[in-house]
mmCIF entry with sequence, helices, sheets and N, C-alpha, C, O atoms, coordinates in Angstrom:
data_MODEL
# 
_entry.id   MODEL 
# 
_entity.id                         1 
_entity.type                       polymer 
_entity.pdbx_number_of_molecules   1 
# 
_entity_poly.entity_id                      1 
_entity_poly.type                           'polypeptide(L)' 
_entity_poly.nstd_linkage                   no 
_entity_poly.nstd_monomer                   no 
_entity_poly.pdbx_seq_one_letter_code       MRIRILSDLHREFGLTPIPSLEADVVIMAGDIATKLNALPWIHEFRGDTSVAYV 
_entity_poly.pdbx_seq_one_letter_code_can   MRIRILSDLHREFGLTPIPSLEADVVIMAGDIATKLNALPWIHEFRGDTSVAYV 
_entity_poly.pdbx_strand_id                 A 
# 
loop_
_entity_poly_seq.entity_id 
_entity_poly_seq.num 
_entity_poly_seq.mon_id 
_entity_poly_seq.hetero 
1 1  MET n 
1 2  ARG n 
1 3  ILE n 
1 4  ARG n 
1 5  ILE n 
1 6  LEU n 
1 7  SER n 
1 8  ASP n 
1 9  LEU n 
1 10 HIS n 
1 11 ARG n 
1 12 GLU n 
1 13 PHE n 
1 14 GLY n 
1 15 LEU n 
1 16 THR n 
1 17 PRO n 
1 18 ILE n 
1 19 PRO n 
1 20 SER n 
1 21 LEU n 
1 22 GLU n 
1 23 ALA n 
1 24 ASP n 
1 25 VAL n 
1 26 VAL n 
1 27 ILE n 
1 28 MET n 
1 29 ALA n 
1 30 GLY n 
1 31 ASP n 
1 32 ILE n 
1 33 ALA n 
1 34 THR n 
1 35 LYS n 
1 36 LEU n 
1 37 ASN n 
1 38 ALA n 
1 39 LEU n 
1 40 PRO n 
1 41 TRP n 
1 42 ILE n 
1 43 HIS n 
1 44 GLU n 
1 45 PHE n 
1 46 ARG n 
1 47 GLY n 
1 48 ASP n 
1 49 THR n 
1 50 SER n 
1 51 VAL n 
1 52 ALA n 
1 53 TYR n 
1 54 VAL n 
# 
_struct_asym.id          A 
_struct_asym.entity_id   1 
# 
loop_
_struct_conf.conf_type_id 
_struct_conf.id 
_struct_conf.pdbx_PDB_helix_id 
_struct_conf.beg_label_comp_id 
_struct_conf.beg_label_asym_id 
_struct_conf.beg_label_seq_id 
_struct_conf.pdbx_beg_PDB_ins_code 
_struct_conf.end_label_comp_id 
_struct_conf.end_label_asym_id 
_struct_conf.end_label_seq_id 
_struct_conf.pdbx_end_PDB_ins_code 
_struct_conf.beg_auth_comp_id 
_struct_conf.beg_auth_asym_id 
_struct_conf.beg_auth_seq_id 
_struct_conf.end_auth_comp_id 
_struct_conf.end_auth_asym_id 
_struct_conf.end_auth_seq_id 
_struct_conf.pdbx_PDB_helix_class 
_struct_conf.details 
_struct_conf.pdbx_PDB_helix_length 
HELX_P HELX_P1 AA1 ARG A 11 ? PHE A 13 ? ARG A 11 PHE A 13 5 ? 3  
HELX_P HELX_P2 AA2 LYS A 35 ? ARG A 46 ? LYS A 35 ARG A 46 1 ? 12 
# 
_struct_conf_type.id          HELX_P 
_struct_conf_type.criteria    ? 
_struct_conf_type.reference   ? 
# 
_struct_sheet.id               AA1 
_struct_sheet.type             ? 
_struct_sheet.number_strands   3 
_struct_sheet.details          ? 
# 
loop_
_struct_sheet_order.sheet_id 
_struct_sheet_order.range_id_1 
_struct_sheet_order.range_id_2 
_struct_sheet_order.offset 
_struct_sheet_order.sense 
AA1 1 2 ? parallel 
AA1 2 3 ? parallel 
# 
loop_
_struct_sheet_range.sheet_id 
_struct_sheet_range.id 
_struct_sheet_range.beg_label_comp_id 
_struct_sheet_range.beg_label_asym_id 
_struct_sheet_range.beg_label_seq_id 
_struct_sheet_range.pdbx_beg_PDB_ins_code 
_struct_sheet_range.end_label_comp_id 
_struct_sheet_range.end_label_asym_id 
_struct_sheet_range.end_label_seq_id 
_struct_sheet_range.pdbx_end_PDB_ins_code 
_struct_sheet_range.beg_auth_comp_id 
_struct_sheet_range.beg_auth_asym_id 
_struct_sheet_range.beg_auth_seq_id 
_struct_sheet_range.end_auth_comp_id 
_struct_sheet_range.end_auth_asym_id 
_struct_sheet_range.end_auth_seq_id 
AA1 1 ILE A 3  ? LEU A 6  ? ILE A 3  LEU A 6  
AA1 2 VAL A 25 ? MET A 28 ? VAL A 25 MET A 28 
AA1 3 SER A 50 ? TYR A 53 ? SER A 50 TYR A 53 
# 
loop_
_atom_site.group_PDB 
_atom_site.id 
_atom_site.type_symbol 
_atom_site.label_atom_id 
_atom_site.label_alt_id 
_atom_site.label_comp_id 
_atom_site.label_asym_id 
_atom_site.label_entity_id 
_atom_site.label_seq_id 
_atom_site.pdbx_PDB_ins_code 
_atom_site.Cartn_x 
_atom_site.Cartn_y 
_atom_site.Cartn_z 
_atom_site.occupancy 
_atom_site.B_iso_or_equiv 
_atom_site.pdbx_formal_charge 
_atom_site.auth_seq_id 
_atom_site.auth_comp_id 
_atom_site.auth_asym_id 
_atom_site.auth_atom_id 
_atom_site.pdbx_PDB_model_num 
ATOM 1   N N  . MET A 1 1  ? 141.642 29.053 13.404 1.00 0.00 ? 1  MET A N  1 
ATOM 2   C CA . MET A 1 1  ? 140.586 29.248 14.373 1.00 0.00 ? 1  MET A CA 1 
ATOM 3   C C  . MET A 1 1  ? 141.170 29.918 15.614 1.00 0.00 ? 1  MET A C  1 
ATOM 4   O O  . MET A 1 1  ? 142.198 29.495 16.142 1.00 0.00 ? 1  MET A O  1 
ATOM 5   N N  . ARG A 1 2  ? 140.502 30.959 16.062 1.00 0.00 ? 2  ARG A N  1 
ATOM 6   C CA . ARG A 1 2  ? 140.928 31.675 17.273 1.00 0.00 ? 2  ARG A CA 1 
ATOM 7   C C  . ARG A 1 2  ? 140.034 31.249 18.433 1.00 0.00 ? 2  ARG A C  1 
ATOM 8   O O  . ARG A 1 2  ? 138.814 31.408 18.389 1.00 0.00 ? 2  ARG A O  1 
ATOM 9   N N  . ILE A 1 3  ? 140.664 30.707 19.463 1.00 0.00 ? 3  ILE A N  1 
ATOM 10  C CA . ILE A 1 3  ? 139.937 30.235 20.640 1.00 0.00 ? 3  ILE A CA 1 
ATOM 11  C C  . ILE A 1 3  ? 140.330 31.096 21.824 1.00 0.00 ? 3  ILE A C  1 
ATOM 12  O O  . ILE A 1 3  ? 141.511 31.342 22.069 1.00 0.00 ? 3  ILE A O  1 
ATOM 13  N N  . ARG A 1 4  ? 139.331 31.546 22.549 1.00 0.00 ? 4  ARG A N  1 
ATOM 14  C CA . ARG A 1 4  ? 139.568 32.351 23.751 1.00 0.00 ? 4  ARG A CA 1 
ATOM 15  C C  . ARG A 1 4  ? 139.034 31.583 24.948 1.00 0.00 ? 4  ARG A C  1 
ATOM 16  O O  . ARG A 1 4  ? 137.909 31.083 24.916 1.00 0.00 ? 4  ARG A O  1 
ATOM 17  N N  . ILE A 1 5  ? 139.835 31.485 26.006 1.00 0.00 ? 5  ILE A N  1 
ATOM 18  C CA . ILE A 1 5  ? 139.433 30.756 27.204 1.00 0.00 ? 5  ILE A CA 1 
ATOM 19  C C  . ILE A 1 5  ? 139.295 31.739 28.356 1.00 0.00 ? 5  ILE A C  1 
ATOM 20  O O  . ILE A 1 5  ? 140.209 32.515 28.637 1.00 0.00 ? 5  ILE A O  1 
ATOM 21  N N  . LEU A 1 6  ? 138.141 31.701 29.020 1.00 0.00 ? 6  LEU A N  1 
ATOM 22  C CA . LEU A 1 6  ? 137.890 32.540 30.189 1.00 0.00 ? 6  LEU A CA 1 
ATOM 23  C C  . LEU A 1 6  ? 137.493 31.640 31.350 1.00 0.00 ? 6  LEU A C  1 
ATOM 24  O O  . LEU A 1 6  ? 136.710 30.705 31.177 1.00 0.00 ? 6  LEU A O  1 
ATOM 25  N N  . SER A 1 7  ? 138.029 31.920 32.526 1.00 0.00 ? 7  SER A N  1 
ATOM 26  C CA . SER A 1 7  ? 137.619 31.170 33.718 1.00 0.00 ? 7  SER A CA 1 
ATOM 27  C C  . SER A 1 7  ? 137.858 32.021 34.953 1.00 0.00 ? 7  SER A C  1 
ATOM 28  O O  . SER A 1 7  ? 138.580 33.018 34.921 1.00 0.00 ? 7  SER A O  1 
ATOM 29  N N  . ASP A 1 8  ? 137.228 31.599 36.042 1.00 0.00 ? 8  ASP A N  1 
ATOM 30  C CA . ASP A 1 8  ? 137.419 32.239 37.347 1.00 0.00 ? 8  ASP A CA 1 
ATOM 31  C C  . ASP A 1 8  ? 137.165 33.745 37.326 1.00 0.00 ? 8  ASP A C  1 
ATOM 32  O O  . ASP A 1 8  ? 137.906 34.511 37.942 1.00 0.00 ? 8  ASP A O  1 
ATOM 33  N N  . LEU A 1 9  ? 136.132 34.162 36.627 1.00 0.00 ? 9  LEU A N  1 
ATOM 34  C CA . LEU A 1 9  ? 135.796 35.590 36.583 1.00 0.00 ? 9  LEU A CA 1 
ATOM 35  C C  . LEU A 1 9  ? 135.088 36.040 37.855 1.00 0.00 ? 9  LEU A C  1 
ATOM 36  O O  . LEU A 1 9  ? 135.213 37.198 38.253 1.00 0.00 ? 9  LEU A O  1 
ATOM 37  N N  . HIS A 1 10 ? 134.349 35.144 38.494 1.00 0.00 ? 10 HIS A N  1 
ATOM 38  C CA . HIS A 1 10 ? 133.634 35.437 39.744 1.00 0.00 ? 10 HIS A CA 1 
ATOM 39  C C  . HIS A 1 10 ? 132.909 36.780 39.669 1.00 0.00 ? 10 HIS A C  1 
ATOM 40  O O  . HIS A 1 10 ? 133.128 37.659 40.502 1.00 0.00 ? 10 HIS A O  1 
ATOM 41  N N  . ARG A 1 11 ? 132.058 36.927 38.678 1.00 0.00 ? 11 ARG A N  1 
ATOM 42  C CA . ARG A 1 11 ? 131.335 38.182 38.461 1.00 0.00 ? 11 ARG A CA 1 
ATOM 43  C C  . ARG A 1 11 ? 130.399 38.520 39.610 1.00 0.00 ? 11 ARG A C  1 
ATOM 44  O O  . ARG A 1 11 ? 129.946 39.660 39.712 1.00 0.00 ? 11 ARG A O  1 
ATOM 45  N N  . GLU A 1 12 ? 130.096 37.555 40.481 1.00 0.00 ? 12 GLU A N  1 
ATOM 46  C CA . GLU A 1 12 ? 129.242 37.850 41.638 1.00 0.00 ? 12 GLU A CA 1 
ATOM 47  C C  . GLU A 1 12 ? 129.931 38.777 42.634 1.00 0.00 ? 12 GLU A C  1 
ATOM 48  O O  . GLU A 1 12 ? 129.271 39.357 43.496 1.00 0.00 ? 12 GLU A O  1 
ATOM 49  N N  . PHE A 1 13 ? 131.257 38.924 42.526 1.00 0.00 ? 13 PHE A N  1 
ATOM 50  C CA . PHE A 1 13 ? 132.006 39.791 43.435 1.00 0.00 ? 13 PHE A CA 1 
ATOM 51  C C  . PHE A 1 13 ? 132.343 41.141 42.822 1.00 0.00 ? 13 PHE A C  1 
ATOM 52  O O  . PHE A 1 13 ? 132.985 41.966 43.472 1.00 0.00 ? 13 PHE A O  1 
ATOM 53  N N  . GLY A 1 14 ? 131.930 41.381 41.600 1.00 0.00 ? 14 GLY A N  1 
ATOM 54  C CA . GLY A 1 14 ? 132.207 42.649 40.942 1.00 0.00 ? 14 GLY A CA 1 
ATOM 55  C C  . GLY A 1 14 ? 132.465 42.425 39.468 1.00 0.00 ? 14 GLY A C  1 
ATOM 56  O O  . GLY A 1 14 ? 132.578 41.289 39.007 1.00 0.00 ? 14 GLY A O  1 
ATOM 57  N N  . LEU A 1 15 ? 132.554 43.499 38.749 1.00 0.00 ? 15 LEU A N  1 
ATOM 58  C CA . LEU A 1 15 ? 132.737 43.413 37.307 1.00 0.00 ? 15 LEU A CA 1 
ATOM 59  C C  . LEU A 1 15 ? 134.215 43.419 36.951 1.00 0.00 ? 15 LEU A C  1 
ATOM 60  O O  . LEU A 1 15 ? 134.886 44.445 37.065 1.00 0.00 ? 15 LEU A O  1 
ATOM 61  N N  . THR A 1 16 ? 134.706 42.289 36.528 1.00 0.00 ? 16 THR A N  1 
ATOM 62  C CA . THR A 1 16 ? 136.085 42.165 36.074 1.00 0.00 ? 16 THR A CA 1 
ATOM 63  C C  . THR A 1 16 ? 136.159 42.686 34.642 1.00 0.00 ? 16 THR A C  1 
ATOM 64  O O  . THR A 1 16 ? 135.429 42.199 33.779 1.00 0.00 ? 16 THR A O  1 
ATOM 65  N N  . PRO A 1 17 ? 137.026 43.667 34.369 1.00 0.00 ? 17 PRO A N  1 
ATOM 66  C CA . PRO A 1 17 ? 137.140 44.148 32.993 1.00 0.00 ? 17 PRO A CA 1 
ATOM 67  C C  . PRO A 1 17 ? 137.677 43.037 32.086 1.00 0.00 ? 17 PRO A C  1 
ATOM 68  O O  . PRO A 1 17 ? 138.661 42.376 32.418 1.00 0.00 ? 17 PRO A O  1 
ATOM 69  N N  . ILE A 1 18 ? 137.033 42.844 30.959 1.00 0.00 ? 18 ILE A N  1 
ATOM 70  C CA . ILE A 1 18 ? 137.465 41.823 30.005 1.00 0.00 ? 18 ILE A CA 1 
ATOM 71  C C  . ILE A 1 18 ? 137.789 42.531 28.699 1.00 0.00 ? 18 ILE A C  1 
ATOM 72  O O  . ILE A 1 18 ? 136.897 43.090 28.062 1.00 0.00 ? 18 ILE A O  1 
ATOM 73  N N  . PRO A 1 19 ? 139.063 42.513 28.290 1.00 0.00 ? 19 PRO A N  1 
ATOM 74  C CA . PRO A 1 19 ? 139.432 43.183 27.043 1.00 0.00 ? 19 PRO A CA 1 
ATOM 75  C C  . PRO A 1 19 ? 138.706 42.559 25.848 1.00 0.00 ? 19 PRO A C  1 
ATOM 76  O O  . PRO A 1 19 ? 138.470 41.352 25.812 1.00 0.00 ? 19 PRO A O  1 
ATOM 77  N N  . SER A 1 20 ? 138.366 43.376 24.902 1.00 0.00 ? 20 SER A N  1 
ATOM 78  C CA . SER A 1 20 ? 137.699 42.896 23.703 1.00 0.00 ? 20 SER A CA 1 
ATOM 79  C C  . SER A 1 20 ? 138.728 42.257 22.775 1.00 0.00 ? 20 SER A C  1 
ATOM 80  O O  . SER A 1 20 ? 139.655 42.925 22.315 1.00 0.00 ? 20 SER A O  1 
ATOM 81  N N  . LEU A 1 21 ? 138.565 40.984 22.505 1.00 0.00 ? 21 LEU A N  1 
ATOM 82  C CA . LEU A 1 21 ? 139.435 40.264 21.579 1.00 0.00 ? 21 LEU A CA 1 
ATOM 83  C C  . LEU A 1 21 ? 138.556 39.458 20.638 1.00 0.00 ? 21 LEU A C  1 
ATOM 84  O O  . LEU A 1 21 ? 137.554 38.880 21.057 1.00 0.00 ? 21 LEU A O  1 
ATOM 85  N N  . GLU A 1 22 ? 138.928 39.421 19.379 1.00 0.00 ? 22 GLU A N  1 
ATOM 86  C CA . GLU A 1 22 ? 138.152 38.632 18.432 1.00 0.00 ? 22 GLU A CA 1 
ATOM 87  C C  . GLU A 1 22 ? 138.474 37.156 18.616 1.00 0.00 ? 22 GLU A C  1 
ATOM 88  O O  . GLU A 1 22 ? 139.629 36.783 18.821 1.00 0.00 ? 22 GLU A O  1 
ATOM 89  N N  . ALA A 1 23 ? 137.448 36.327 18.541 1.00 0.00 ? 23 ALA A N  1 
ATOM 90  C CA . ALA A 1 23 ? 137.627 34.885 18.649 1.00 0.00 ? 23 ALA A CA 1 
ATOM 91  C C  . ALA A 1 23 ? 136.519 34.198 17.868 1.00 0.00 ? 23 ALA A C  1 
ATOM 92  O O  . ALA A 1 23 ? 135.420 34.735 17.724 1.00 0.00 ? 23 ALA A O  1 
ATOM 93  N N  . ASP A 1 24 ? 136.817 33.011 17.367 1.00 0.00 ? 24 ASP A N  1 
ATOM 94  C CA . ASP A 1 24 ? 135.806 32.209 16.692 1.00 0.00 ? 24 ASP A CA 1 
ATOM 95  C C  . ASP A 1 24 ? 134.982 31.418 17.705 1.00 0.00 ? 24 ASP A C  1 
ATOM 96  O O  . ASP A 1 24 ? 133.793 31.172 17.503 1.00 0.00 ? 24 ASP A O  1 
ATOM 97  N N  . VAL A 1 25 ? 135.639 31.024 18.802 1.00 0.00 ? 25 VAL A N  1 
ATOM 98  C CA . VAL A 1 25 ? 134.997 30.254 19.865 1.00 0.00 ? 25 VAL A CA 1 
ATOM 99  C C  . VAL A 1 25 ? 135.502 30.768 21.198 1.00 0.00 ? 25 VAL A C  1 
ATOM 100 O O  . VAL A 1 25 ? 136.690 31.055 21.347 1.00 0.00 ? 25 VAL A O  1 
ATOM 101 N N  . VAL A 1 26 ? 134.600 30.888 22.173 1.00 0.00 ? 26 VAL A N  1 
ATOM 102 C CA . VAL A 1 26 ? 134.987 31.240 23.537 1.00 0.00 ? 26 VAL A CA 1 
ATOM 103 C C  . VAL A 1 26 ? 134.645 30.053 24.428 1.00 0.00 ? 26 VAL A C  1 
ATOM 104 O O  . VAL A 1 26 ? 133.519 29.555 24.409 1.00 0.00 ? 26 VAL A O  1 
ATOM 105 N N  . ILE A 1 27 ? 135.622 29.605 25.206 1.00 0.00 ? 27 ILE A N  1 
ATOM 106 C CA . ILE A 1 27 ? 135.388 28.543 26.178 1.00 0.00 ? 27 ILE A CA 1 
ATOM 107 C C  . ILE A 1 27 ? 135.296 29.198 27.544 1.00 0.00 ? 27 ILE A C  1 
ATOM 108 O O  . ILE A 1 27 ? 136.252 29.823 28.004 1.00 0.00 ? 27 ILE A O  1 
ATOM 109 N N  . MET A 1 28 ? 134.153 29.056 28.192 1.00 0.00 ? 28 MET A N  1 
ATOM 110 C CA . MET A 1 28 ? 133.937 29.573 29.544 1.00 0.00 ? 28 MET A CA 1 
ATOM 111 C C  . MET A 1 28 ? 134.109 28.390 30.491 1.00 0.00 ? 28 MET A C  1 
ATOM 112 O O  . MET A 1 28 ? 133.254 27.509 30.566 1.00 0.00 ? 28 MET A O  1 
ATOM 113 N N  . ALA A 1 29 ? 135.220 28.387 31.205 1.00 0.00 ? 29 ALA A N  1 
ATOM 114 C CA . ALA A 1 29 ? 135.602 27.199 31.976 1.00 0.00 ? 29 ALA A CA 1 
ATOM 115 C C  . ALA A 1 29 ? 135.345 27.364 33.468 1.00 0.00 ? 29 ALA A C  1 
ATOM 116 O O  . ALA A 1 29 ? 136.270 27.255 34.274 1.00 0.00 ? 29 ALA A O  1 
ATOM 117 N N  . GLY A 1 30 ? 134.123 27.620 33.833 1.00 0.00 ? 30 GLY A N  1 
ATOM 118 C CA . GLY A 1 30 ? 133.734 27.596 35.237 1.00 0.00 ? 30 GLY A CA 1 
ATOM 119 C C  . GLY A 1 30 ? 133.996 28.860 36.021 1.00 0.00 ? 30 GLY A C  1 
ATOM 120 O O  . GLY A 1 30 ? 134.798 29.709 35.632 1.00 0.00 ? 30 GLY A O  1 
ATOM 121 N N  . ASP A 1 31 ? 133.290 28.962 37.150 1.00 0.00 ? 31 ASP A N  1 
ATOM 122 C CA . ASP A 1 31 ? 133.394 30.089 38.078 1.00 0.00 ? 31 ASP A CA 1 
ATOM 123 C C  . ASP A 1 31 ? 133.234 31.437 37.379 1.00 0.00 ? 31 ASP A C  1 
ATOM 124 O O  . ASP A 1 31 ? 133.992 32.377 37.619 1.00 0.00 ? 31 ASP A O  1 
ATOM 125 N N  . ILE A 1 32 ? 132.230 31.504 36.510 1.00 0.00 ? 32 ILE A N  1 
ATOM 126 C CA . ILE A 1 32 ? 131.965 32.744 35.781 1.00 0.00 ? 32 ILE A CA 1 
ATOM 127 C C  . ILE A 1 32 ? 131.127 33.687 36.638 1.00 0.00 ? 32 ILE A C  1 
ATOM 128 O O  . ILE A 1 32 ? 131.468 34.858 36.800 1.00 0.00 ? 32 ILE A O  1 
ATOM 129 N N  . ALA A 1 33 ? 130.030 33.170 37.185 1.00 0.00 ? 33 ALA A N  1 
ATOM 130 C CA . ALA A 1 33 ? 129.107 33.958 38.017 1.00 0.00 ? 33 ALA A CA 1 
ATOM 131 C C  . ALA A 1 33 ? 128.216 32.974 38.764 1.00 0.00 ? 33 ALA A C  1 
ATOM 132 O O  . ALA A 1 33 ? 128.412 31.762 38.678 1.00 0.00 ? 33 ALA A O  1 
ATOM 133 N N  . THR A 1 34 ? 127.242 33.496 39.493 1.00 0.00 ? 34 THR A N  1 
ATOM 134 C CA . THR A 1 34 ? 126.287 32.604 40.148 1.00 0.00 ? 34 THR A CA 1 
ATOM 135 C C  . THR A 1 34 ? 125.462 31.885 39.079 1.00 0.00 ? 34 THR A C  1 
ATOM 136 O O  . THR A 1 34 ? 125.399 32.325 37.931 1.00 0.00 ? 34 THR A O  1 
ATOM 137 N N  . LYS A 1 35 ? 124.840 30.789 39.464 1.00 0.00 ? 35 LYS A N  1 
ATOM 138 C CA . LYS A 1 35 ? 124.065 30.005 38.492 1.00 0.00 ? 35 LYS A CA 1 
ATOM 139 C C  . LYS A 1 35 ? 123.001 30.835 37.790 1.00 0.00 ? 35 LYS A C  1 
ATOM 140 O O  . LYS A 1 35 ? 122.795 30.692 36.585 1.00 0.00 ? 35 LYS A O  1 
ATOM 141 N N  . LEU A 1 36 ? 122.330 31.695 38.529 1.00 0.00 ? 36 LEU A N  1 
ATOM 142 C CA . LEU A 1 36 ? 121.257 32.494 37.935 1.00 0.00 ? 36 LEU A CA 1 
ATOM 143 C C  . LEU A 1 36 ? 121.773 33.589 37.015 1.00 0.00 ? 36 LEU A C  1 
ATOM 144 O O  . LEU A 1 36 ? 121.063 34.006 36.100 1.00 0.00 ? 36 LEU A O  1 
ATOM 145 N N  . ASN A 1 37 ? 122.984 34.059 37.235 1.00 0.00 ? 37 ASN A N  1 
ATOM 146 C CA . ASN A 1 37 ? 123.514 35.183 36.458 1.00 0.00 ? 37 ASN A CA 1 
ATOM 147 C C  . ASN A 1 37 ? 124.456 34.773 35.335 1.00 0.00 ? 37 ASN A C  1 
ATOM 148 O O  . ASN A 1 37 ? 124.693 35.566 34.424 1.00 0.00 ? 37 ASN A O  1 
ATOM 149 N N  . ALA A 1 38 ? 124.992 33.575 35.371 1.00 0.00 ? 38 ALA A N  1 
ATOM 150 C CA . ALA A 1 38 ? 126.004 33.180 34.390 1.00 0.00 ? 38 ALA A CA 1 
ATOM 151 C C  . ALA A 1 38 ? 125.452 33.149 32.966 1.00 0.00 ? 38 ALA A C  1 
ATOM 152 O O  . ALA A 1 38 ? 126.020 33.778 32.074 1.00 0.00 ? 38 ALA A O  1 
ATOM 153 N N  . LEU A 1 39 ? 124.369 32.435 32.743 1.00 0.00 ? 39 LEU A N  1 
ATOM 154 C CA . LEU A 1 39 ? 123.871 32.280 31.374 1.00 0.00 ? 39 LEU A CA 1 
ATOM 155 C C  . LEU A 1 39 ? 123.402 33.585 30.742 1.00 0.00 ? 39 LEU A C  1 
ATOM 156 O O  . LEU A 1 39 ? 123.730 33.827 29.580 1.00 0.00 ? 39 LEU A O  1 
ATOM 157 N N  . PRO A 1 40 ? 122.647 34.448 31.444 1.00 0.00 ? 40 PRO A N  1 
ATOM 158 C CA . PRO A 1 40 ? 122.288 35.731 30.818 1.00 0.00 ? 40 PRO A CA 1 
ATOM 159 C C  . PRO A 1 40 ? 123.524 36.571 30.472 1.00 0.00 ? 40 PRO A C  1 
ATOM 160 O O  . PRO A 1 40 ? 123.562 37.216 29.424 1.00 0.00 ? 40 PRO A O  1 
ATOM 161 N N  . TRP A 1 41 ? 124.527 36.564 31.348 1.00 0.00 ? 41 TRP A N  1 
ATOM 162 C CA . TRP A 1 41 ? 125.727 37.348 31.080 1.00 0.00 ? 41 TRP A CA 1 
ATOM 163 C C  . TRP A 1 41 ? 126.487 36.772 29.892 1.00 0.00 ? 41 TRP A C  1 
ATOM 164 O O  . TRP A 1 41 ? 126.956 37.527 29.041 1.00 0.00 ? 41 TRP A O  1 
ATOM 165 N N  . ILE A 1 42 ? 126.619 35.447 29.819 1.00 0.00 ? 42 ILE A N  1 
ATOM 166 C CA . ILE A 1 42 ? 127.309 34.809 28.689 1.00 0.00 ? 42 ILE A CA 1 
ATOM 167 C C  . ILE A 1 42 ? 126.591 35.147 27.385 1.00 0.00 ? 42 ILE A C  1 
ATOM 168 O O  . ILE A 1 42 ? 127.239 35.460 26.387 1.00 0.00 ? 42 ILE A O  1 
ATOM 169 N N  . HIS A 1 43 ? 125.270 35.087 27.385 1.00 0.00 ? 43 HIS A N  1 
ATOM 170 C CA . HIS A 1 43 ? 124.494 35.406 26.182 1.00 0.00 ? 43 HIS A CA 1 
ATOM 171 C C  . HIS A 1 43 ? 124.770 36.835 25.722 1.00 0.00 ? 43 HIS A C  1 
ATOM 172 O O  . HIS A 1 43 ? 124.936 37.082 24.527 1.00 0.00 ? 43 HIS A O  1 
ATOM 173 N N  . GLU A 1 44 ? 124.819 37.763 26.651 1.00 0.00 ? 44 GLU A N  1 
ATOM 174 C CA . GLU A 1 44 ? 125.101 39.164 26.320 1.00 0.00 ? 44 GLU A CA 1 
ATOM 175 C C  . GLU A 1 44 ? 126.546 39.343 25.858 1.00 0.00 ? 44 GLU A C  1 
ATOM 176 O O  . GLU A 1 44 ? 126.802 40.067 24.896 1.00 0.00 ? 44 GLU A O  1 
ATOM 177 N N  . PHE A 1 45 ? 127.486 38.693 26.531 1.00 0.00 ? 45 PHE A N  1 
ATOM 178 C CA . PHE A 1 45 ? 128.913 38.846 26.251 1.00 0.00 ? 45 PHE A CA 1 
ATOM 179 C C  . PHE A 1 45 ? 129.294 38.282 24.885 1.00 0.00 ? 45 PHE A C  1 
ATOM 180 O O  . PHE A 1 45 ? 130.115 38.869 24.181 1.00 0.00 ? 45 PHE A O  1 
ATOM 181 N N  . ARG A 1 46 ? 128.716 37.168 24.512 1.00 0.00 ? 46 ARG A N  1 
ATOM 182 C CA . ARG A 1 46 ? 129.188 36.429 23.344 1.00 0.00 ? 46 ARG A CA 1 
ATOM 183 C C  . ARG A 1 46 ? 128.870 37.074 22.013 1.00 0.00 ? 46 ARG A C  1 
ATOM 184 O O  . ARG A 1 46 ? 129.606 36.873 21.047 1.00 0.00 ? 46 ARG A O  1 
ATOM 185 N N  . GLY A 1 47 ? 127.797 37.842 21.931 1.00 0.00 ? 47 GLY A N  1 
ATOM 186 C CA . GLY A 1 47 ? 127.425 38.418 20.642 1.00 0.00 ? 47 GLY A CA 1 
ATOM 187 C C  . GLY A 1 47 ? 127.132 37.305 19.647 1.00 0.00 ? 47 GLY A C  1 
ATOM 188 O O  . GLY A 1 47 ? 126.248 36.482 19.881 1.00 0.00 ? 47 GLY A O  1 
ATOM 189 N N  . ASP A 1 48 ? 127.868 37.271 18.534 1.00 0.00 ? 48 ASP A N  1 
ATOM 190 C CA . ASP A 1 48 ? 127.683 36.235 17.510 1.00 0.00 ? 48 ASP A CA 1 
ATOM 191 C C  . ASP A 1 48 ? 128.699 35.106 17.630 1.00 0.00 ? 48 ASP A C  1 
ATOM 192 O O  . ASP A 1 48 ? 128.735 34.221 16.775 1.00 0.00 ? 48 ASP A O  1 
ATOM 193 N N  . THR A 1 49 ? 129.517 35.119 18.663 1.00 0.00 ? 49 THR A N  1 
ATOM 194 C CA . THR A 1 49 ? 130.573 34.123 18.835 1.00 0.00 ? 49 THR A CA 1 
ATOM 195 C C  . THR A 1 49 ? 130.019 32.861 19.481 1.00 0.00 ? 49 THR A C  1 
ATOM 196 O O  . THR A 1 49 ? 129.187 32.936 20.385 1.00 0.00 ? 49 THR A O  1 
ATOM 197 N N  . SER A 1 50 ? 130.477 31.705 19.022 1.00 0.00 ? 50 SER A N  1 
ATOM 198 C CA . SER A 1 50 ? 130.082 30.437 19.638 1.00 0.00 ? 50 SER A CA 1 
ATOM 199 C C  . SER A 1 50 ? 130.737 30.305 21.001 1.00 0.00 ? 50 SER A C  1 
ATOM 200 O O  . SER A 1 50 ? 131.885 30.709 21.189 1.00 0.00 ? 50 SER A O  1 
ATOM 201 N N  . VAL A 1 51 ? 129.994 29.729 21.963 1.00 0.00 ? 51 VAL A N  1 
ATOM 202 C CA . VAL A 1 51 ? 130.495 29.585 23.327 1.00 0.00 ? 51 VAL A CA 1 
ATOM 203 C C  . VAL A 1 51 ? 130.314 28.152 23.790 1.00 0.00 ? 51 VAL A C  1 
ATOM 204 O O  . VAL A 1 51 ? 129.274 27.535 23.558 1.00 0.00 ? 51 VAL A O  1 
ATOM 205 N N  . ALA A 1 52 ? 131.348 27.627 24.451 1.00 0.00 ? 52 ALA A N  1 
ATOM 206 C CA . ALA A 1 52 ? 131.242 26.355 25.168 1.00 0.00 ? 52 ALA A CA 1 
ATOM 207 C C  . ALA A 1 52 ? 131.377 26.691 26.644 1.00 0.00 ? 52 ALA A C  1 
ATOM 208 O O  . ALA A 1 52 ? 132.398 27.226 27.074 1.00 0.00 ? 52 ALA A O  1 
ATOM 209 N N  . TYR A 1 53 ? 130.344 26.374 27.421 1.00 0.00 ? 53 TYR A N  1 
ATOM 210 C CA . TYR A 1 53 ? 130.340 26.678 28.859 1.00 0.00 ? 53 TYR A CA 1 
ATOM 211 C C  . TYR A 1 53 ? 130.512 25.372 29.613 1.00 0.00 ? 53 TYR A C  1 
ATOM 212 O O  . TYR A 1 53 ? 129.658 24.486 29.556 1.00 0.00 ? 53 TYR A O  1 
ATOM 213 N N  . VAL A 1 54 ? 131.635 25.266 30.323 1.00 0.00 ? 54 VAL A N  1 
ATOM 214 C CA . VAL A 1 54 ? 131.966 24.030 31.049 1.00 0.00 ? 54 VAL A CA 1 
ATOM 215 C C  . VAL A 1 54 ? 131.823 24.274 32.526 1.00 0.00 ? 54 VAL A C  1 
ATOM 216 O O  . VAL A 1 54 ? 132.054 23.367 33.327 1.00 0.00 ? 54 VAL A O  1 
# 
């Protein structure tokens, strides 16, 4: 199983480039974006990959 962990992206301050890597699960561990923008962005980013948002 390939697990990818992302945190502290702070997308509200600009677009941080995120390299494309294959993973079975992505863990989004906080400070991704503002509350209103985090979930739509995660939905778009994840594609068919399972996501755990902490």
